[in-house]
C-alpha positions in Angstrom: -3.4 -10.4 -30.8 0.6 -11.6 -30.4 1.9 -12.2 -27.0 4.2 -9.1 -27.6 1.4 -6.6 -28.4 -0.1 -8.0 -25.1 2.7 -6.8 -23.0 2.6 -4.2 -21.0 4.4 -0.7 -21.9 6.1 1.6 -20.1 2.8 3.8 -19.8 1.1 1.3 -18.5 3.5 0.2 -15.6 3.7 3.8 -14.7 -0.2 4.1 -14.8 0.2 0.7 -12.3 2.4 2.4 -9.8 0.7 5.8 -9.9 -2.7 4.4 -10.0 -1.8 1.6 -7.2 -0.4 4.9 -4.8 -3.1 7.1 -5.7 -6.0 5.8 -4.5 -7.7 6.8 -1.2 -5.1 7.8 0.8 -3.9 11.2 -1.0 -7.9 12.7 -0.3 -7.7 11.6 3.4 -4.0 12.8 3.8 -5.1 16.4 5.1 -7.2 15.0 8.3 -4.9 11.9 9.2 -2.0 13.8 9.1 -3.1 16.4 11.2 -4.7 14.1 13.5 -1.0 13.3 14.5 1.2 16.2 13.9 1.7 19.7 13.7 3.3 21.5 10.4 6.7 21.4 11.5 6.9 17.9 12.3 4.6 17.1 9.3 7.7 18.3 7.3 10.2 16.2 9.4 8.0 13.1 8.8 7.8 13.8 5.0 11.3 14.4 4.7 12.0 11.0 6.7 9.3 9.1 4.6 10.7 11.0 1.4 14.7 9.4 2.3 13.4 6.1 3.2 10.6 5.9 0.0 13.0 7.3 -2.5 15.5 4.8 -1.5 13.3 2.0 -1.8 11.8 2.9 -5.0 15.9 3.0 -6.0 16.3 -0.5 -4.1 13.4 -2.2 -6.3 14.9 -0.5 -9.7 18.4 -2.0 -8.5 17.0 -5.1 -8.0 14.8 -5.4 -11.3 18.0 -4.2 -13.4 20.5 -7.0 -11.5 18.4 -9.7 -11.3 15.9 -10.0 -14.1 15.6 -13.7 -13.7 13.1 -12.4 -10.4 10.0 -11.9 -11.9 7.3 -11.2 -9.8 9.2 -8.6 -7.2 8.6 -8.5 -3.3 8.2 -12.0 -2.3 11.0 -13.5 -4.7 13.9 -11.3 -3.2 12.9 -12.6 0.4 13.0 -16.3 -1.1 16.0 -15.9 -3.2 18.2 -14.0 -0.1 16.8 -15.3 3.0 14.7 -18.8 2.7 11.3 -20.1 1.6 9.6 -19.3 4.6 10.6 -15.5 4.5 9.7 -15.8 0.9 6.2 -16.8 1.8 5.9 -14.9 4.4 6.7 -11.8 2.6 3.9 -12.6 -0.5 1.6 -13.5 2.3 1.9 -10.4 4.0 2.0 -8.5 0.7 -1.1 -10.1 -0.3 -3.3 -9.6 3.0 -2.0 -5.8 3.0 -3.3 -5.3 -0.8 -7.0 -7.2 0.6 -7.5 -5.6 3.5 -6.3 -2.5 1.4 -8.9 -3.1 -0.8 -11.7 -3.4 1.9 -10.3 0.3 3.6 -10.8 1.9 -0.1 -14.2 0.0 -0.2 -15.3 1.6 3.5 -14.0 5.3 2.1 -15.7 4.9 -1.4 -19.0 4.7 0.2 -18.2 7.2 3.1 -17.6 9.5 0.0 -20.8 8.5 -1.8 -22.7 9.6 1.8 -21.9 12.4 0.9 -24.6 12.5 -2.1 -26.9 9.8 -0.4 -26.4 9.6 3.4 -28.1 6.6 3.4 -24.2 4.9 3.3 -23.5 6.6 6.5 -19.7 6.3 7.5 -19.3 3.5 5.2 -19.7 0.7 7.2 -23.5 0.4 7.8 -25.6 -2.2 5.9 -26.3 0.0 2.9 -22.8 0.4 2.5 -21.8 -3.4 2.8 -24.2 -4.3 0.8 -23.4 -1.7 -2.0 -19.3 -2.7 -1.6 -20.3 -6.0 -2.0 -21.8 -5.3 -5.4 -18.7 -3.5 -6.8 -16.7 -6.2 -5.5 -17.9 -8.6 -7.8 -18.0 -6.4 -10.2 -14.7 -5.6 -10.6 -14.2 -9.2 -10.0 -15.8 -10.2 -13.2 -14.0 -7.3 -15.0 -10.9 -8.4 -14.2 -11.6 -12.0 -15.2 -12.2 -10.5 -18.7 -8.2 -10.2 -18.7 -5.5 -8.3 -17.2 -4.4 -6.1 -20.4 -7.8 -4.9 -20.7 -7.7 -4.4 -16.9 -4.6 -2.2 -16.9 -5.6 -0.3 -19.9 -9.1 0.8 -17.8 -6.9 1.6 -14.8 -4.4 3.9 -17.2 -8.0 5.8 -18.1 -8.7 6.2 -14.6 -5.2 7.1 -13.5 -5.6 9.9 -16.0 -8.9 10.9 -14.9 -8.0 11.2 -10.9 -5.1 13.6 -11.5 -7.4 16.2 -13.0 -9.3 17.0 -9.2 -5.9 16.8 -7.8 -4.1 19.4 -9.9 -7.3 21.7 -9.3 -6.9 21.1 -5.4 -3.3 22.3 -5.7 -3.8 25.4 -8.5 -6.7 26.8 -5.3 -4.7 25.6 -2.6 -1.9 27.9 -3.4 -4.3 30.9 -4.1 -5.7 30.3 -0.9 -2.7 29.7 0.9 -1.7 31.9 4.2 1.6 32.0 5.6 0.2 33.1 9.2 -1.8 29.8 9.0 0.9 27.6 8.3 3.2 29.2 10.7 0.6 28.9 13.6 1.8 26.6 16.7 4.5 25.3 13.8 5.8 22.7 16.1 2.6 21.8 18.3 3.5 23.3 21.2 0.0 24.1 22.5 -1.1 20.8 22.1 0.7 18.3 24.5 -1.2 15.3 23.4 0.5 15.5 20.0 3.8 15.2 22.1 7.6 15.9 20.8 8.5 17.2 17.7 9.8 13.1 16.6 6.8 11.5 18.5 4.7 13.1 15.5 7.0 12.2 13.3 6.5 8.6 14.0 2.9 9.1 14.7 2.3 9.9 10.9 4.0 7.5 9.5 1.9 4.6 8.9 -0.2 7.5 7.0 2.8 8.1 4.7 3.9 5.0 4.2 0.0 4.1 3.4 0.3 6.4 0.3 3.3 5.0 -0.7 2.1 1.6 -0.8 1.8 0.6 -4.6 5.8 1.8 -5.5 6.3 -1.7 -6.3 3.5 -2.1 -8.4 5.3 -2.5 -11.4 7.8 -5.1 -9.8 4.8 -7.2 -9.6 3.7 -7.4 -13.0 7.6 -7.3 -14.3 6.9 -10.8 -15.9 4.4 -9.1 -18.3 6.7 -5.6 -18.9 7.4 -5.4 -23.0 10.8 -4.2 -21.6 12.4 -5.4 -18.1 14.5 -1.7 -18.1 10.8 -0.4 -18.1 10.0 -2.1 -14.7 12.8 0.1 -12.7 11.7 3.1 -14.7 8.4 2.9 -14.0 8.9 2.9 -10.4 11.1 5.9 -10.0 8.9 8.0 -12.3 5.8 7.0 -10.5 7.6 7.4 -6.9 8.9 11.3 -8.1 5.4 12.0 -9.3 3.2 10.8 -6.4 5.6 12.0 -3.8 5.3 15.5 -5.2 1.1 15.6 -5.1 1.4 14.1 -1.8 3.5 16.7 -0.2 1.3 19.6 -2.1 -1.5 18.3 -1.1 -0.4 18.0 2.6 1.2 21.3 3.3 -0.9 23.7 0.7 -4.0 22.2 3.2 -2.1 23.3 6.7 -1.9 27.0 5.3 -6.0 26.7 4.6 -7.1 25.3 7.9 -5.5 25.1 11.6 -4.2 21.8 12.8 -7.1 21.2 15.1 -9.5 22.0 12.6 -8.0 19.8 10.1 -8.0 16.8 13.0 -11.7 17.3 13.3 -12.3 16.6 9.6 -14.7 14.2 8.0 -13.1 11.9 5.2 -12.1 12.7 2.6 -10.8 15.4 4.2 -9.4 17.3 1.0 -13.0 17.8 0.1 -13.9 19.8 3.5 -10.9 21.9 2.7 -11.5 22.6 -0.8 -15.3 23.4 0.5 -14.1 25.9 3.1 -12.2 28.1 -0.1 -14.7 27.6 -2.7 -17.9 26.3 -1.4 -19.9 23.6 -2.2 -18.9 23.0 -5.3 -15.4 22.1 -4.1 -16.4 19.4 -2.1 -18.5 17.7 -4.6 -15.5 17.8 -7.3 -13.4 16.5 -4.8 -15.8 13.9 -4.1 -16.6 12.7 -7.9 -12.3 12.8 -8.1 -12.6 10.5 -5.2 -14.8 8.3 -6.2 -13.0 7.8 -9.6 -9.9 7.3 -8.2 -10.9 4.8 -5.6 -12.7 2.9 -8.7 -9.2 2.8 -10.5 -7.1 2.0 -7.3 -9.5 -0.7 -6.4 -9.1 -2.3 -9.8 -4.8 -1.7 -9.2 -5.3 -3.6 -6.2 -7.2 -6.3 -7.4 -4.9 -6.9 -9.9 -2.1 -6.8 -8.0 -4.3 -9.3 -5.4 -4.4 -12.3 -7.8 -0.9 -11.5 -9.4 1.1 -11.8 -6.3 -0.9 -15.3 -5.6 -0.5 -16.5 -9.2 3.4 -15.8 -9.4 4.5 -17.3 -5.9 2.1 -20.4 -6.9 3.9 -20.7 -10.2 7.5 -21.0 -8.4 6.0 -23.1 -5.6 5.9 -20.8 -2.8 2.5 -20.9 -3.0 0.0 -23.9 -3.7 -0.2 -25.2 -7.1 -4.0 -24.5 -7.5 -3.5 -20.9 -6.7 -1.7 -20.6 -10.3 -4.5 -22.0 -12.4 -5.6 -19.4 -15.0 -8.9 -19.1 -17.5 -9.1 -18.6 -21.0 -8.2 -14.8 -20.5 -4.9 -15.7 -18.6 -6.6 -14.4 -15.5 -5.6 -16.3 -12.1 -8.9 -17.2 -11.6 -8.2 -19.2 -8.3 -6.3 -16.5 -6.9 -8.8 -13.9 -7.9 -11.6 -15.8 -6.0 -9.7 -16.4 -2.8 -8.9 -12.8 -2.6 -12.1 -11.0 -3.8 -13.9 -14.4 -1.1 -11.5 -12.7 1.9 -12.4 -9.1 0.8 -16.3 -10.0 0.8 -15.6 -11.2 4.4 -13.7 -8.8 5.9 -16.5 -6.3 4.6 -19.1 -8.1 6.5 -17.1 -8.2 10.0 -16.2 -4.4 9.9 -20.6 -4.2 9.9 -20.0 -5.7 12.8 -16.6 -4.6 14.6 -17.4 -0.9 13.0 -13.8 -0.8 11.7 -13.1 2.7 9.9 -10.9 3.5 7.1 -8.2 4.5 9.3 -7.6 1.9 11.4 -8.0 -0.6 8.1 -5.4 1.7 6.8 -3.2 0.9 9.7 -3.6 -2.8 9.6 -2.9 -3.1 5.8 0.0 -0.7 6.2 2.0 -3.3 9.1 1.1 -6.2 7.0 3.5 -4.7 4.2 6.4 -3.8 6.3 7.6 -7.3 6.2 7.7 -7.6 2.8 9.3 -4.3 2.4 12.1 -4.9 4.6 13.0 -8.0 3.2 13.2 -6.5 -0.1 15.9 -3.5 1.0 17.8 -6.2 3.2 18.2 -8.7 0.0 19.6 -5.7 -1.9 22.0 -5.1 0.9 22.8 -8.7 0.6 23.9 -8.3 -2.8 25.7 -5.4 -2.7 27.8 -7.2 0.5 28.5 -9.8 -1.2 29.3 -8.1 -4.5 27.2 -10.3 -6.7 26.5 -9.2 -10.0 28.6 -6.3 -9.1 32.2 -7.5 -10.6 34.2 -4.5 -11.8 32.0 -2.3 -10.6 33.3 -0.8 -7.1 31.7 2.8 -7.1 28.3 1.5 -8.3 28.7 -1.5 -5.6 29.5 1.4 -2.6 26.3 3.7 -4.1 23.7 0.6 -4.0 25.3 -0.1 -0.1 24.4 3.0 0.9 21.2 3.0 -1.1 20.2 -0.5 0.1 21.3 0.1 4.0 19.2 3.5 4.4 16.5 1.4 3.0 16.6 -1.1 5.5 17.4 1.3 8.2 14.1 2.9 7.2 12.1 -0.6 7.0 13.5 -0.9 10.9 12.2 2.3 11.7 8.8 1.8 10.2 8.1 -1.5 12.4 9.2 1.0 15.5 6.6 3.5 14.3 3.9 1.0 13.8 4.1 0.1 17.7 3.6 -3.2 19.4 -0.5 -3.1 18.7 0.0 -3.7 15.0 3.3 -6.0 15.3 1.0 -8.4 17.3 -2.2 -7.7 15.0 0.2 -8.5 12.0 1.5 -11.9 13.4 -2.2 -12.8 14.0 -2.8 -12.7 10.4 0.9 -13.9 9.6 0.3 -17.0 11.4 -2.3 -18.9 9.0 -0.3 -18.7 6.5 1.5 -21.5 7.5 -1.1 -24.0 5.9 -0.7 -22.8 2.6 3.4 -22.8 2.6 2.7 -26.6 4.2 0.7 -27.6 1.4 3.0 -26.3 -1.0 6.1 -28.0 0.8 4.3 -31.7 0.7 3.1 -30.8 -3.0 7.2 -30.8 -3.6 7.8 -33.5 -1.4 9.9 -31.5 0.7 10.7 -30.7 4.7 8.0 -27.8 5.9 10.5 -26.0 7.8 14.1 -25.9 8.2 15.7 -25.3 11.9 15.8 -21.4 12.1 12.4 -21.2 10.1 10.9 -23.2 13.2 11.9 -20.4 15.6 10.8 -17.8 13.6 7.4 -19.3 13.3 7.6 -20.3 16.9 7.8 -16.6 17.7 4.8 -15.9 15.0 2.5 -18.1 16.7 3.4 -16.6 20.2 2.9 -12.9 19.0 -0.6 -14.6 17.3 -1.3 -16.0 20.9 -1.0 -12.9 22.1 -2.8 -10.8 19.8 -6.1 -13.3 20.1 -6.0 -13.3 23.9 -5.7 -9.2 22.9 -8.6 -9.0 21.2 -10.8 -11.3 23.4 -9.6 -9.4 26.8 -9.8 -5.8 25.0 -6.9 -4.4 25.1 -6.3 -4.9 21.1 -8.6 -4.0 18.9 -8.7 -4.0 15.0 
């Protein structure tokens, strides 16, 4: 097979974006949102998320077109604009978010299988962890067979997972009741929810979680058949997923009241459909979720390995991570990623970490890469770089990048101090690999500014470590 035929076409890139975003989050969305927000506040939250994530999608599209030499997405933008340590931190944070996300998918997968086989419980008992470990290593050896083959299988699972979502939406439209949807529209009868803006802020990590993967095409830009397809796939994938997410969320609120939705077990979409049509509805959604999670796990397994391999290829990460096998799969990067997933699966057994807690932690880790990508796009417009003779286009892109950057800052605020500190604890050990990469090049590890930033990370990590020990922080 020639090199050109092994490149990823537009359809495969769109499937990677959609497949990365539609994993398990959408199937648990009704409960996850209702736990924090009323119907009215949900609309406010989706409006903020929609604008913020749309501008982020445009940022990735713009950067893919204007900086085609920057292959690998996400971390390369931080590195190009703000230095090696910021680039490394973006790669490190994105990678950790990806494999922790896979741990959360494993927990949700076996919680769903618990619907059919009660032995798996909530997805974090001994039987579930053993089952998850088997699935993990089956996926591992599948990916070792080749990126192109795995991407083809991902395309098939992406198509398959859309079917139960479409069935849910059609039935939910028929079952929707306006009086249920508008009852206590702003959550005033439930003071525990807080103000409308508090509710919107509290639901924000969930809405960001279901959009993680928007940058999936950018990560594989070096393997794309056409560079222009990268930005196109990002925007097309975003719009398709946005429509699905909003419809699933809002229609559910017209079937069950906020308190009822908040009390559902995950996958809550199954319980909503069961309420309308009976047990077969829950079974349909559960089967759809299992297919969806299989595809999501495959997408993120690919992304975990690719981000390490790409960053090692330009010496951001140590050289051992760019080793490939005969099928051009970054084998050491894959082993490291899945080895840590296995370790964290064991930790969830003793820590009793739930899907929602893992979701929040994974989301908090990706906020830094998103921020630096947006800030780099803003920096290009301020400098006028690549915009010679394009004043109108420059002003438009500057506004988009500014909104995306402000949105990224808002997300850090929405995450709260707890997840900011836990993120610092996970960012700190990365300095070991950063130092290894620098030593391989014979360069000084940190610049003066980078030392200050790293000290700040260490302080946050120390506080987080003490918080976990003392009990005022938890995973």
